N, C-alpha and C positions, 0 to 999 in steps of 0.2 A: 480550201485549203484549210477555215476553221475544223467543220466539217471532216478534216483527215489529224486533225491535231485532235478533235473530238472524239475521234474511231481508237490514237493512240491510249488515248490520259484515261479510255474504259479498260482495255487492254489493259494498260498495268494495273488499272483495282482489279479488276478481275485474281489476274497472277497473284497480284497482292494475297488477294482475299484466299486463294487455294493455299498458298503457298504457308499463311497464314491460321487455318479457318481444318483443314479435311488432313486431317491429322492420321496418320493412320494407324490406331489402337489396335491393339488386338481384342480380339475377342475372350470374355471371359472366362473360363471351362469349371467356375466356379457354379454348381443349380442355384435354379431360385426356385423359391424364392427364398429369403434371409429371416423371418420366423413367417412361425404361424396362432392366431391367438387359440387363445383355449378350449374345448366344445364348451358350452353353457348344458350344465346339468342341466335335467327336465326335470319341468316343474309336477313337486308335487300337491295336490290338489290339500289330499286327507293321506298321512302317515300308518297304517297302520306298522302298531306294534307288534311281532311273531315271535320275539321271545330269543330270540338270535344276537347272537355277539356283533352279528353286518346288518348295518339294515343299509338301505337307500341311500345313496347320495352323501355318506359320512366318505372322513380322507382313507386312501388309502396310507393306508403305512405300519411297522408293526406294534404289539402292546409292551416291545419292548423295549424295543428306541424309538425315538428320535428322527430319527434318518430317513429321507422318504426320498425314497432312487427316484427314477424318472422311470418315466411309461404311458403315459397322457402325452395328444397336440396340447405346446405350447410348456408341456413342463421345461427347465433349465437341464443344465448342464458343463464341464469344464472338460477344454481337450488344449493338452499340453501337448503342444507340437516339438518334434526332434525328430526333425530327422537328421540322415548324415549320409553320403554318397561318397562314394570314392570308385571311381571307376579309372583304365589303366587300358593303351589301346599302343600292341612296337608291331611293326613291317617293315619286316626285312625281305629283299627280291637282290635276285639276281641274276642275268640271264646273258653265254656269248657265244657265238662265233665266227665259226675257221669257213673261209669258203677260197677254191683252188681252182682255178679254168687252166687251161694249156690249150694246141693248137699247132696240130704237124700235118700240114702240108702234101697234097701228092706227089713232089716232087715234080721236078721239068726237065726239060729234053737234054738240056745242058747245063753249063757254068757259068751264063751269060750275066750280062748288067743290067738286060734288059727286064722294065717292070711288070712283069710277062712271066720272066724266071725271078726272078725274089719274087715271090706272090705266090708262083709253084710250091716252090717251096720254104713254104714260111714255117716258123718252130718254134711258136711264142707259148707264152707262159705266166698264168698270174694270178694274183693270190692277194685273202685278207682277210681282217678278221675286227671281229668288235666287242663288244664287253655293254653292258649296264648295271650298274650298279646302285639298288636307293633306297632309304634304309627313313624310317617317321616313327615319331613319337608319339601318341593322344593324352594329355593326362584330366581328367577333372575331380573338379574336391571340396564338395559345395555342404556345408551348415547352416542349422534355420532349425531357428529354436523360438518359438515361444510360446504364451497361454491363450486361451480367446472360451471367453462365451458362449453358446451352442444355446439351441430352438428346437426341440422339433417336432417337424415339421410331415410326418412322418409317421404310421405304424405300420408295419409291414403282417400280412395276417402269417406270418412264423416269430413273432411278435417283435424280431427285429425294429428297430428306434431309426429313421429315416433324420441326421441331425443336421444343419447349416448355420453359421454365423458370419457376425464381420465385426469389424470397429474401424473408427476411420474419426483419421487424427486433423485436425485447420491448426495448423502455424505456421501464420505475416504469408498470408494466403496460397503454400504450400499446402496441400492435403497427401495423407500418404493414408491408404484403409489395403486394413490385412482381412481377407476372404478362406473361411470352411465352407465346406460339406461334403457331408460320404453317409456314411452304414452301423450303428451300434449293436453289436449283439451286445443285453441287459446284463449282460453276467462275467463281460468287460471292464465296466463300471466299476470304480477303485472307492475308498471311502471316501468325503466333501466332493461325493460327483466328480471325478475322475475318471477321465478316458483318455490314456494316450496312445497315440494319435501312428506309431505301430500296432494297433488292435483294430483302425478304423479299417474299414471294408469301402472303395473305390474312393478314395480321402484324396482331395480337389483343395488344392489351398492356393492363395496366388495375394501381393503386397500389389497393389497397384496405387499408381498416383496424379495427382492435377495439379499442373498451375507451371510458374517457369522454368522449375529446376527440369522436370518430367519433361518439361516443351523442348527444354535445349537438348537431352542423350535420344532426342528421337526427330523423322525424320517425314516427311509429309510424305503421302505418294505420286507425288511432283518431282518435286524432290529426290528421290529416289528416281523417278522415271528419268529426268534432265539429267545426274552424275551418273546412269548407266545408258547412257547413247548419248550423251557431248558430253568432249572431251574440256573441250573450254568451261564447261561449270565445277 
């Protein structure tokens, strides 16, 4: 009796852990890593003055402005996220069908009332029709606006910048995280090193959360399985 009780208690505890801990969180769509350290400049033991304006190891920038555009790994820029999605879909289906059937017997030898005579003199008609009409409308309106500082994590051979960044806010035990990644053309970078999300190639951004609020709006894989298979759950 004790062994059975221990087994039941163990199964109950395992089920509780599975319900609480095995949450089916969706995989992140943002490319990692979120940041990269800048490359260390080579150490020059002896710097030779070649008489040119450009010297090795000097900071890249213009002689006429202090606005330095990001172009190397580790440089930062600002992403102005402003996305609006509006989608509408309407469907209308109409079908109709009419059926008619008739049967005429070959006729009998007489006009008797027997079953054979009635079967031979059979003259029956039947008709029917059915129609179906269905319609549906789907609409989706979403808007996403935010600003996020990102770092250059890679420089492609054509000069485009692979950028990524994230921002996390922890408040009262609940954490919200905004992540972003994409490929930026340096020509699309505006003043103050700001680039619009509409100009970012392969842009991926997401908002995730952890804590009691995030767990309350999501179900574990076991809860989804029980909901789909058991009507009493």
